[in-house]
FIBA-558366 format. One record per residue: y negated, x, z of N, C-alpha, C in turn. Coordinates in pm, whole numbers, plus 32768, in hexadecimal, padded with zeros to 4 digits. Layout:
<<Y, X, Z>, <Y, X, Z>, <Y, X, Z>>
...
// end
This chain:
<<92A5, 7DA4, 8071>, <9228, 7D73, 802B>, <91E8, 7DF1, 7FF0>>
<<91D3, 7DDF, 7F76>, <9193, 7E60, 7F15>, <9103, 7E6A, 7F4D>>
<<90C6, 7EE4, 7F1D>, <903B, 7EF6, 7F31>, <8FF4, 7E8F, 7EE5>>
<<9020, 7E6A, 7E73>, <8FD5, 7E0E, 7E2B>, <8FC2, 7D88, 7E58>>
<<9024, 7D5E, 7EA0>, <9023, 7CCD, 7EF7>, <8FD9, 7CF2, 7F6A>>
<<8FCD, 7D63, 7FA2>, <8F7B, 7D77, 8020>, <8EEC, 7D68, 7FED>>
<<8EC9, 7DA7, 7F8B>, <8E37, 7D9E, 7F55>, <8E1A, 7D14, 7F30>>
<<8E68, 7CD3, 7EFA>, <8E41, 7C43, 7ECB>, <8E3F, 7BE1, 7F57>>
<<8E82, 7C06, 7FB8>, <8E79, 7BBC, 8046>, <8DED, 7BCA, 8072>>
<<8DB1, 7C3D, 8055>, <8D33, 7C52, 809A>, <8CC2, 7C01, 804D>>
<<8CD2, 7BDD, 7FD6>, <8C83, 7B90, 7F98>, <8C1E, 7BD0, 7F35>>
<<8BCF, 7BA0, 7EE9>, <8B6C, 7BEA, 7EA8>, <8AF1, 7C21, 7F00>>
<<8AB2, 7C89, 7ED2>, <8A42, 7CA7, 7F27>, <89BF, 7C8E, 7EDA>>
<<8960, 7C6B, 7F2B>, <88E3, 7C47, 7ED3>, <889D, 7CD5, 7EA9>>
<<883E, 7CC6, 7E5A>, <87E9, 7D3D, 7E2F>, <87B8, 7D87, 7EA0>>
<<877C, 7D2E, 7EF9>, <8738, 7D72, 7F78>, <87A6, 7DBD, 7FC6>>
<<8824, 7D89, 7FD3>, <8878, 7DD6, 8025>, <88AA, 7E5D, 7FD9>>
<<88AF, 7E4E, 7F5F>, <88CD, 7ECF, 7F07>, <8861, 7F28, 7F18>>
<<87E3, 7EFB, 7F16>, <876C, 7F56, 7F15>, <875C, 7F94, 7F9B>>
<<878A, 7F4A, 800A>, <878C, 7F85, 8090>, <87FB, 7FFA, 80A9>>
<<886F, 7FE0, 8068>, <88DD, 804A, 8058>, <88AC, 80BD, 8012>>
<<8863, 80AA, 7FA3>, <8827, 811C, 7F60>, <87D5, 8178, 7FA9>>
<<8774, 812E, 7FFC>, <871A, 8167, 8050>, <8765, 81C0, 80C3>>
<<87CA, 8175, 80F4>, <881F, 81DB, 814E>, <8862, 824A, 811B>>
<<8894, 8235, 80A2>, <88D9, 82B0, 8066>, <886D, 8318, 8042>>
<<8800, 82F5, 8027>, <8799, 835B, 800E>, <874C, 839B, 808C>>
<<876F, 8360, 80FD>, <8731, 838B, 816F>, <86B2, 8358, 818D>>
<<8698, 82F4, 814D>, <8600, 82AC, 8157>, <860A, 823C, 81C6>>
<<859B, 8231, 821E>, <859B, 81CD, 8289>, <8598, 8150, 824B>>
<<85DA, 80EF, 8284>, <85DB, 8065, 825E>, <855B, 8013, 8290>>
<<8526, 7FCA, 823A>, <84B2, 7F80, 8260>, <84C0, 7F27, 82D3>>
<<845F, 7F0D, 831F>, <8458, 7EC5, 83A0>, <8481, 7E37, 836C>>
<<84D5, 7DE8, 83C1>, <84EE, 7D69, 83B2>, <84B8, 7D0B, 8408>>
<<8469, 7D3A, 8469>, <841B, 7CE8, 84CA>, <839B, 7CA8, 848F>>
<<837F, 7C27, 84B7>, <830F, 7BE6, 847F>, <829D, 7C06, 84C9>>
<<8223, 7C04, 8481>, <81B0, 7C1B, 84D1>, <8177, 7BA2, 850B>>
<<8129, 7BAD, 8585>, <80F4, 7B3B, 85C3>, <8075, 7B11, 8580>>
<<804C, 7A9F, 8599>, <7FD2, 7A6A, 855D>, <7F5B, 7AC8, 856F>>
<<7F46, 7AFC, 85DD>, <7ED0, 7B53, 85F6>, <7EE4, 7BD8, 85A5>>
<<7F56, 7C09, 859B>, <7F57, 7C89, 853F>, <7F42, 7C6A, 84A0>>
<<7F77, 7BF7, 847C>, <7F63, 7BC1, 83FD>, <7EB8, 7BB7, 83DD>>
<<7E87, 7B6E, 8445>, <7DEE, 7B59, 8428>, <7DAC, 7BDA, 8429>>
<<7DD8, 7C41, 847F>, <7D91, 7CC7, 8483>, <7DAA, 7D02, 83EC>>
<<7E21, 7D01, 83C5>, <7E3F, 7D3F, 833E>, <7DF8, 7CFC, 82D3>>
<<7DEC, 7C77, 82D4>, <7D9C, 7C38, 8270>, <7CFF, 7C58, 8278>>
<<7CD0, 7C63, 82EE>, <7C46, 7C86, 82FB>, <7C21, 7D0E, 82CA>>
<<7C8B, 7D6E, 82F7>, <7C74, 7DF4, 82BE>, <7C7C, 7DFE, 822D>>
<<7CD7, 7DB7, 81F4>, <7CDC, 7DA3, 8154>, <7C54, 7D70, 811C>>
<<7C28, 7D11, 8159>, <7BA2, 7CCE, 811F>, <7B31, 7D37, 8125>>
<<7B26, 7D76, 8198>, <7ABB, 7DDC, 81B5>, <7ACF, 7E57, 8141>>
<<7B50, 7E72, 812A>, <7B62, 7EE6, 80CC>, <7B38, 7EAE, 803C>>
<<7B5F, 7E41, 801E>, <7B43, 7E0A, 7F96>, <7AB4, 7DFD, 7F81>>
<<7A6A, 7DD1, 7FEA>, <79CB, 7DC7, 7FE2>, <79A3, 7E47, 7FCF>>
<<79D0, 7EB6, 8018>, <7999, 7F3F, 8010>, <79AC, 7F7C, 7F90>>
<<7A30, 7F61, 7F60>, <7A59, 7FA1, 7EDC>, <79F9, 7F56, 7E69>>
<<79E0, 7ED3, 7E82>, <798C, 7E92, 7E08>, <78F8, 7ED2, 7E1D>>
<<78CA, 7EE1, 7E91>, <784D, 7F16, 7E9E>, <7847, 7FA1, 7E6C>>
<<78A1, 7FF4, 7E81>, <789F, 807D, 7E56>, <78AD, 8089, 7DBB>>
<<78EB, 802C, 7D85>, <78FC, 8021, 7CE9>, <7878, 8001, 7CB2>>
<<783A, 7F9C, 7CE7>, <77BC, 7F70, 7CB7>, <774F, 7FE6, 7CCD>>
<<7745, 8023, 7D2E>, <76EC, 809B, 7D47>, <770B, 810E, 7CD8>>
<<778C, 8120, 7CD4>, <77C4, 818C, 7C62>, <7792, 815D, 7BE3>>
<<77A1, 80EB, 7BB0>, <777C, 80C9, 7B2F>, <76E1, 80D7, 7B14>>
<<769E, 80AF, 7B80>, <760D, 80C1, 7B69>, <75DE, 8150, 7B71>>
<<7625, 8196, 7BC2>, <7615, 823B, 7BBA>, <7629, 826B, 7B3A>>
<<76A4, 824E, 7AFF>, <76C2, 827D, 7A87>, <766D, 824D, 7A0F>>
<<763F, 81E4, 7A1C>, <75E9, 81BC, 79A2>, <7563, 81F9, 7998>>
<<7543, 823F, 7A1B>, <74BD, 827E, 7A18>, <74CA, 8311, 7A0C>>
<<7544, 8350, 7A07>, <7556, 83DB, 7A08>, <7577, 8405, 7967>>
<<7538, 8464, 7938>, <755F, 849B, 78BB>, <759F, 8520, 78B6>>
<<7575, 857D, 791D>, <75B2, 85F6, 7929>, <7645, 85F8, 794E>>
<<769B, 8635, 78EE>, <772C, 8635, 7901>, <775B, 8662, 7994>>
<<7718, 86C8, 79BC>, <773C, 870E, 7A3C>, <771B, 86AA, 7AAB>>
<<76AA, 866D, 7AAB>, <768E, 8608, 7B11>, <76EB, 8597, 7B06>>
<<7718, 8567, 7A8B>, <7775, 84FC, 7A82>, <77FC, 851E, 7AB6>>
<<781B, 8594, 7AAA>, <78A2, 85C5, 7AE9>, <789D, 85BF, 7B79>>
<<782C, 85F2, 7BAA>, <7813, 85EB, 7C47>, <7818, 855F, 7C7A>>
<<77D6, 8511, 7C3B>, <77D4, 847D, 7C5B>, <7860, 843A, 7C48>>
<<78A6, 845B, 7BED>, <792D, 8432, 7BDF>, <7989, 8452, 7C56>>
<<7980, 84D8, 7C7E>, <79D0, 8520, 7CE7>, <799F, 84C9, 7D6A>>
<<7925, 84BA, 7D81>, <78FC, 846F, 7DF8>, <792E, 83E6, 7E07>>
<<7928, 83A3, 7D80>, <796F, 831F, 7D94>, <79F8, 8324, 7DB2>>
<<7A4C, 8380, 7D78>, <7ACB, 8391, 7D98>, <7AED, 839F, 7E2B>>
<<7AA0, 83FB, 7E62>, <7A9E, 841A, 7EF0>, <7A7E, 8398, 7F39>>
<<7A14, 8354, 7F26>, <79F0, 82DE, 7F6C>, <7A66, 8277, 7F64>>
<<7AAE, 8263, 7EEC>, <7B19, 81FA, 7EDA>, <7B92, 8234, 7F48>>
<<7BB5, 82AD, 7F2E>, <7C1A, 82E1, 7F87>, <7BFF, 82CB, 801A>>
<<7B8E, 82DB, 8040>, <7B5B, 82D1, 80CF>, <7B75, 823D, 80FB>>
<<7B4A, 81DA, 80A6>, <7B55, 815F, 80C4>, <7BEA, 8123, 80CA>>
<<7C34, 8166, 8060>, <7CD1, 8136, 8063>, <7D16, 8178, 80E2>>
<<7CEF, 81EE, 8105>, <7D2F, 8228, 8178>, <7CFF, 81DD, 81FA>>
<<7C8B, 81B0, 81FC>, <7C64, 816C, 8277>, <7CB9, 80DE, 827C>>
<<7CC6, 80A0, 8209>, <7D12, 802E, 81FB>, <7DA6, 803B, 8238>>
<<7DE6, 80A5, 81FE>, <7E74, 80D4, 8228>, <7E78, 80E6, 82B7>>
<<7E20, 812E, 82F1>, <7E23, 8146, 8377>, <7E18, 80C7, 83C3>>
<<7DB5, 8070, 83B1>, <7DA7, 7FEF, 83E3>, <7E26, 7F91, 83DC>>
<<7E67, 7F96, 8375>, <7EDF, 7F3E, 8358>, <7F4E, 7F7B, 83B7>>
<<7F63, 8001, 83B4>, <7FBA, 803E, 840F>, <7FA1, 800D, 84A6>>
<<7F23, 801F, 84D0>, <7EFD, 7FF5, 8557>, <7F28, 7F66, 856B>>
<<7F01, 7F19, 851B>, <7F1D, 7E82, 852B>, <7FB1, 7E75, 8536>>
<<8000, 7EBC, 84F0>, <8099, 7EA4, 84F2>, <80D4, 7EF4, 8566>>
<<8074, 7F3A, 85AA>, <80BA, 7F80, 8626>, <80FE, 7FF6, 860B>>
<<80E6, 804B, 8596>, <813B, 80B3, 8573>, <80E6, 812E, 859E>>
// end
């Protein structure tokens, strides 16, 4: 049996299988295949809702602040504070999701 016939006997690979092989060849860890239980999904959903609300609140406050500031230096500082707040909220969300997944 030739190599070509052996490959055909294995059948076609899905895009997912090919992507997993690429991850393996690059030394990247495969994604987890286990399913989350209902409690973990609820915790993740709640964490995402809280983060979404916090981000919306931060954006509203930021826009209000920016509308009242004319000094370029103060505007720059307000922008930096807003970016820091967003990053803090996003990092908290990532941490809560990892904890819910048991990582």
